[in-house]
C-alpha positions as CSV (number, residue, x, y, z in Angstrom):
1,X,0.5,-21.9,-2.8
2,X,1.4,-22.8,-6.4
3,X,1.1,-20.3,-9.2
4,X,-1.9,-22.2,-10.6
5,X,-3.6,-21.8,-7.2
6,X,-2.7,-18.1,-7.1
7,X,-4.3,-17.6,-10.5
8,X,-7.6,-19.0,-9.1
9,X,-7.7,-16.4,-6.4
10,X,-10.1,-13.5,-6.7
11,X,-7.9,-10.8,-8.2
12,X,-8.2,-7.2,-6.9
13,X,-7.1,-4.0,-8.5
14,X,-6.3,-0.9,-6.4
15,X,-4.6,2.4,-7.1
16,X,-1.8,4.1,-5.3
17,X,-1.4,7.9,-5.1
18,X,1.7,9.7,-3.8
19,X,-0.4,12.8,-3.4
20,X,2.1,15.1,-5.0
21,X,1.3,18.8,-5.2
22,X,3.2,21.7,-6.7
23,X,2.3,25.3,-7.4
24,X,2.5,25.2,-11.2
25,X,0.2,25.8,-14.2
26,X,1.0,22.2,-15.3
27,X,-0.2,20.7,-12.1
28,X,-3.9,20.1,-11.1
29,X,-2.8,19.9,-7.5
30,X,-1.3,23.3,-6.6
31,X,-1.7,23.0,-2.8
32,X,-1.9,20.4,-0.1
33,X,-5.6,21.0,0.1
34,X,-5.9,20.2,-3.6
35,X,-4.1,16.9,-3.1
36,X,-6.2,15.9,-0.2
37,X,-9.6,16.8,-1.6
38,X,-8.8,15.2,-5.0
39,X,-7.6,12.0,-3.2
40,X,-11.1,11.7,-1.7
41,X,-12.8,12.4,-5.1
42,X,-10.6,9.8,-6.9
43,X,-11.5,7.2,-4.3
44,X,-15.2,7.9,-4.9
45,X,-14.8,7.7,-8.7
46,X,-12.7,4.5,-8.4
47,X,-15.4,2.8,-6.3
48,X,-18.0,3.7,-9.0
49,X,-15.8,2.0,-11.6
50,X,-15.6,-1.2,-9.5
51,X,-12.0,-0.7,-8.5
52,X,-11.2,-2.6,-5.3
53,X,-8.8,-0.4,-3.4
54,X,-7.6,3.2,-2.8
55,X,-4.1,3.4,-1.3
56,X,-2.0,6.4,-0.4
57,X,1.7,7.0,0.1
58,X,2.9,8.6,3.3
59,X,6.0,10.7,3.0
60,X,7.2,13.4,5.4
61,X,9.0,16.7,4.7
62,X,7.9,16.8,1.1
63,X,5.0,18.1,-0.9
64,X,3.2,14.8,-0.7
65,X,0.5,13.2,1.5
66,X,1.8,12.9,5.1
67,X,-0.8,12.4,7.8
68,X,-3.0,9.5,6.5
69,X,-5.8,9.1,9.1
70,X,-7.9,12.2,8.5
71,X,-7.8,11.3,4.8
72,X,-8.6,7.7,5.3
73,X,-11.5,8.6,7.6
74,X,-12.9,11.1,5.1
75,X,-12.7,8.5,2.3
76,X,-14.4,5.9,4.6
77,X,-17.3,8.3,5.2
78,X,-17.7,9.1,1.5
79,X,-17.6,5.5,0.2
80,X,-19.2,2.2,1.2
81,X,-17.2,-0.7,-0.4
82,X,-13.7,0.2,-1.6
83,X,-10.7,-0.9,0.5
84,X,-8.8,2.1,1.9
85,X,-5.1,1.8,2.7
86,X,-1.6,3.1,2.8
87,X,1.5,2.2,0.9
88,X,3.2,2.7,3.3
89,X,3.3,4.4,6.7
90,X,6.8,5.0,7.9
91,X,6.7,3.6,11.4
92,X,9.8,5.5,12.5
93,X,7.6,8.6,12.8
94,X,4.7,7.1,14.6
95,X,3.5,7.0,18.2
96,X,2.2,3.4,18.1
97,X,-0.6,3.8,20.7
98,X,-1.9,7.1,19.3
99,X,-1.7,5.5,15.9
100,X,-3.7,2.5,17.2
101,X,-6.5,4.9,18.4
102,X,-6.5,6.8,15.1
103,X,-6.5,3.6,13.0
104,X,-9.4,2.1,14.9
105,X,-11.4,5.3,14.7
106,X,-10.9,5.5,10.9
107,X,-11.7,1.9,10.4
108,X,-14.9,2.1,12.4
109,X,-16.0,5.2,10.3
110,X,-15.4,3.1,7.1
111,X,-17.7,0.4,8.5
112,X,-20.7,2.8,8.6
113,X,-22.6,0.6,6.2
114,X,-22.2,-2.4,8.6
115,X,-19.7,-5.2,9.0
116,X,-16.0,-4.9,9.4
117,X,-14.0,-1.8,8.5
118,X,-12.2,-1.4,5.2
119,X,-8.7,-0.2,6.2
120,X,-5.8,-2.1,4.8
121,X,-2.8,-0.5,6.4
122,X,0.7,-0.9,4.8
123,X,3.5,-0.1,7.2
124,X,7.3,-0.4,7.1
125,X,10.6,0.9,8.2
126,X,10.3,3.7,5.7
127,X,12.3,4.7,2.6
128,X,15.0,7.3,1.7
129,X,13.6,10.8,2.4
130,X,14.6,14.5,2.0
131,X,15.0,15.0,5.7
132,X,18.2,14.0,7.5
133,X,17.0,11.8,10.4
134,X,13.5,13.2,10.0
135,X,12.0,10.9,12.6
136,X,14.5,12.1,15.2
137,X,13.0,15.6,14.6
138,X,9.6,14.2,15.5
139,X,11.2,13.1,18.8
140,X,11.7,9.4,18.0
141,X,15.4,8.4,18.4
142,X,16.4,4.7,18.6
143,X,17.8,3.6,22.0
144,X,21.6,3.1,22.1
145,X,22.6,0.0,20.2
146,X,19.5,0.0,18.0
147,X,18.9,1.2,14.5
148,X,15.9,3.1,13.0
149,X,14.8,-0.2,11.5
150,X,14.8,-1.8,14.9
151,X,12.8,1.0,16.3
152,X,10.2,0.8,13.4
153,X,9.8,-2.9,14.0
154,X,9.4,-2.5,17.8
155,X,6.7,0.2,17.2
156,X,4.9,-2.0,14.8
157,X,4.8,-4.8,17.3
158,X,3.3,-2.5,20.0
159,X,0.8,-1.0,17.5
160,X,-0.4,-4.5,16.4
161,X,-0.7,-5.6,20.0
162,X,-2.8,-2.5,20.8
163,X,-5.2,-2.9,17.9
164,X,-5.6,-6.6,18.8
165,X,-6.9,-5.5,22.3
166,X,-3.8,-6.1,24.5
167,X,-3.6,-4.2,27.7
168,X,-1.0,-1.5,27.3
169,X,-1.4,0.9,30.3
170,X,-1.7,0.0,34.0
171,X,-5.2,0.8,35.4
172,X,-5.5,3.3,38.3
173,X,-7.4,1.3,41.0
174,X,-8.8,4.6,42.4
175,X,-10.4,5.3,39.0
176,X,-11.3,1.8,37.9
177,X,-11.7,-0.2,41.1
178,X,-9.4,-2.9,39.6
179,X,-5.8,-3.6,38.7
180,X,-4.4,-4.9,35.4
181,X,-3.7,-3.3,32.1
182,X,-6.1,-1.3,30.0
183,X,-6.4,-1.6,26.2
184,X,-6.7,1.4,23.9
185,X,-10.2,2.5,22.8
186,X,-11.9,2.2,20.5
187,X,-11.3,-1.3,19.2
188,X,-12.2,-2.2,15.6
189,X,-12.8,-5.9,15.0
190,X,-10.7,-7.5,12.2
191,X,-8.2,-4.6,11.9
192,X,-5.4,-6.7,13.3
193,X,-5.6,-9.0,10.3
194,X,-5.5,-6.1,7.8
195,X,-1.9,-4.9,8.5
196,X,0.6,-5.2,5.6
197,X,4.4,-4.9,5.7
198,X,6.1,-3.2,2.8
199,X,8.9,-5.6,2.0
200,X,11.8,-4.8,-0.3
201,X,13.8,-8.1,0.0
202,X,13.3,-11.8,0.1
203,X,14.5,-11.9,3.7
204,X,12.1,-9.3,4.9
205,X,9.3,-11.1,3.1
206,X,10.1,-14.2,5.2
207,X,10.2,-12.1,8.4
208,X,6.8,-10.6,7.4
209,X,5.3,-14.0,7.2
210,X,6.7,-15.1,10.5
211,X,5.1,-12.0,12.1
212,X,1.7,-12.9,10.6
213,X,1.4,-9.7,8.4
214,X,0.2,-9.4,4.9
215,X,2.8,-8.7,2.2
216,X,3.1,-5.5,0.2
217,X,5.8,-5.5,-2.5
218,X,6.3,-2.4,-4.7
219,X,8.0,-1.5,-7.9
220,X,11.4,-1.6,-6.1
221,X,13.4,-4.4,-4.6
222,X,16.5,-3.4,-2.7
223,X,18.5,-6.4,-4.0
224,X,19.3,-7.9,-7.4
225,X,20.2,-11.4,-8.6
226,X,20.2,-10.6,-12.3
227,X,16.8,-12.1,-13.1
228,X,13.9,-10.0,-14.4
229,X,12.1,-8.0,-11.7
230,X,8.9,-9.9,-11.9
231,X,10.7,-13.2,-11.4
232,X,12.7,-11.9,-8.5
233,X,9.4,-10.6,-6.9
234,X,7.7,-13.9,-7.6
235,X,10.5,-15.6,-5.7
236,X,10.0,-13.2,-2.9
237,X,6.3,-14.1,-2.8
238,X,7.0,-17.8,-2.8
239,X,9.4,-17.5,0.1
240,X,6.8,-15.5,1.9
241,X,4.2,-18.2,1.3
242,X,6.5,-21.0,2.5
243,X,7.4,-19.1,5.7
244,X,3.7,-18.4,6.3
245,X,2.9,-22.1,6.0
246,X,5.8,-23.0,8.2
247,X,4.6,-20.5,10.9
248,X,1.3,-22.3,11.0
249,X,-1.0,-19.3,10.7
250,X,-4.6,-20.3,10.0
251,X,-5.9,-17.5,7.9
252,X,-5.0,-17.0,4.2
253,X,-2.6,-14.0,3.8
254,X,-3.1,-11.1,1.3
255,X,-0.3,-10.2,-1.1
256,X,-0.1,-7.1,-3.3
257,X,2.4,-6.0,-5.9
258,X,2.6,-2.5,-7.5
259,X,3.0,-1.6,-11.1
260,X,3.0,1.5,-13.3
261,X,0.4,0.8,-15.9
262,X,-0.5,3.3,-18.7
263,X,-2.7,2.1,-21.6
264,X,-2.4,4.6,-24.4
265,X,-6.0,4.8,-25.7
266,X,-6.4,8.4,-26.8
267,X,-4.3,11.3,-28.1
268,X,-3.7,12.8,-24.7
269,X,-2.4,9.5,-23.3
270,X,0.1,9.3,-26.2
271,X,1.1,12.9,-25.9
272,X,1.8,12.7,-22.2
273,X,3.2,9.2,-21.8
274,X,4.3,8.1,-25.4
275,X,7.8,9.6,-25.0
276,X,8.4,7.5,-21.9
277,X,8.0,4.2,-23.9
278,X,11.7,4.6,-24.9
279,X,13.3,4.4,-21.5
280,X,10.8,3.3,-18.9
281,X,9.6,0.0,-20.3
282,X,12.6,-2.0,-19.1
283,X,13.8,-2.9,-15.7
284,X,16.5,-0.6,-14.2
285,X,19.3,-1.6,-11.8
286,X,21.0,1.0,-9.6
287,X,22.4,1.8,-6.2
288,X,20.1,2.6,-3.3
289,X,21.1,2.8,0.4
290,X,24.6,1.5,-0.4
291,X,23.5,-1.6,-2.3
292,X,22.2,-2.8,-5.6
293,X,18.4,-2.4,-6.2
294,X,16.2,-3.5,-9.1
295,X,13.4,-1.2,-10.3
296,X,10.5,-2.7,-12.1
297,X,9.6,-1.5,-15.6
298,X,6.6,0.6,-16.5
299,X,3.8,-0.9,-18.6
300,X,3.2,1.8,-21.2
301,X,1.7,1.1,-24.6
302,X,-1.2,-0.1,-26.7
303,X,-3.8,-1.7,-24.4
304,X,-3.7,-5.2,-25.9
305,X,0.1,-5.3,-25.8
306,X,0.4,-4.3,-22.1
307,X,-2.5,-6.5,-21.1
308,X,-0.6,-9.4,-22.7
309,X,2.6,-8.4,-20.8
310,X,0.9,-8.2,-17.5
311,X,-0.8,-11.5,-18.1
312,X,2.6,-13.1,-18.2
313,X,4.0,-11.1,-15.2
314,X,5.0,-13.8,-12.7
315,X,4.5,-11.7,-9.6
316,X,1.2,-10.3,-10.7
317,X,0.0,-13.9,-11.2
318,X,1.3,-14.9,-7.8
319,X,-0.4,-12.1,-5.9
320,X,-4.0,-11.4,-5.2
321,X,-3.9,-7.6,-5.5
322,X,-2.4,-5.4,-8.3
323,X,-1.9,-1.8,-7.1
324,X,-1.4,0.6,-10.0
325,X,0.3,3.9,-9.4
326,X,-1.5,7.0,-10.6
327,X,-0.1,10.4,-11.8
328,X,-2.2,12.4,-9.3
329,X,-1.0,15.8,-10.5
330,X,-3.0,15.2,-13.7
331,X,-6.2,15.6,-11.7
332,X,-9.2,13.5,-10.9
333,X,-10.8,13.4,-14.4
334,X,-7.6,12.1,-16.1
335,X,-6.9,9.5,-13.4
336,X,-10.5,8.3,-13.5
337,X,-10.0,7.9,-17.3
338,X,-6.8,6.0,-16.6
339,X,-8.4,3.6,-14.1
340,X,-11.3,3.0,-16.4
341,X,-8.8,2.1,-19.2
342,X,-7.0,-0.3,-16.9
343,X,-10.3,-1.8,-15.8
344,X,-11.4,-2.3,-19.4
345,X,-8.2,-3.5,-21.0
346,X,-5.9,-4.9,-18.3
347,X,-8.3,-6.3,-15.7
348,X,-9.7,-9.2,-17.8
349,X,-6.2,-10.2,-18.8
350,X,-5.2,-10.9,-15.2
351,X,-8.6,-12.5,-14.1
352,X,-10.1,-9.4,-12.5
353,X,-13.8,-8.5,-12.5
354,X,-15.3,-5.2,-11.3
355,X,-16.2,-5.5,-7.6
356,X,-19.9,-4.7,-8.3
357,X,-20.2,-7.8,-10.5
358,X,-18.4,-10.2,-8.1
359,X,-20.5,-11.9,-5.4
């Protein structure tokens, strides 16, 4: 797909919360309970604003959101339209068949108003974490000769087969009167097409397309070629589209990119985020996991200025979904204000319209 064609796609805007909490007077989320309840409340508020998606980070052994499915199910029950997703689930930690049951149940709950469910599950091999071999502590150790990444991909393959209805357990003829393999239950129609892989490189983007998964690309790429972040990410997206076409998949894939976007529209915005304009509004290059990585800049400033910048962001133009990170420890009221500012000032610049006004 050309950039011109991408620009004609319906643009979506979602938010991504890491669900941080910390017992501090400066934090609106002092406990895990605060983070969970406020995550639900922000999704409800975002839906009312016409925002398209509510996404949540999954991170173990830290004061952040960790077990996504109770949260996703609760949001699905409280909302009726907004997409609900993860960015991303670390598959190293998952039992893929139990996860398939949980995902289907949460998806069906989100479909309470009829039609397909609304889950958009981002999964991946995971990212650097505070625990040393944390997934091993959960009981998941790669077989000899395999890496954690190999294990994550194998689990993803089994999970996807299970939600697509494949038989995964031999039937007991004494109980069922038949032989063959049984699928997990319940099944949720359409869920298999709503799985995204969090890709940090051009090569993994191509692999993602070959597997038939949607592409989720964040504010970090674990490679660097010296070009600006948005151009490198746009190259990643184009390679993904080419590999998708070569694989011959019939459906049109979804592609999301993440950005930190803070329009400064009032005194509180300027007090909290104004000082970050000095160092955070340029790409950063550093070392991660033994190699070079490029971190995308934050878009912080006067609304018209950052709207113009995002309108010229090559990767935002090439994707169908912009996911903006939110500072969840500032509370629901502030983050609702932030999303409203993005909807008003940034959305029109990238071709977005509130969901309630789009047929």
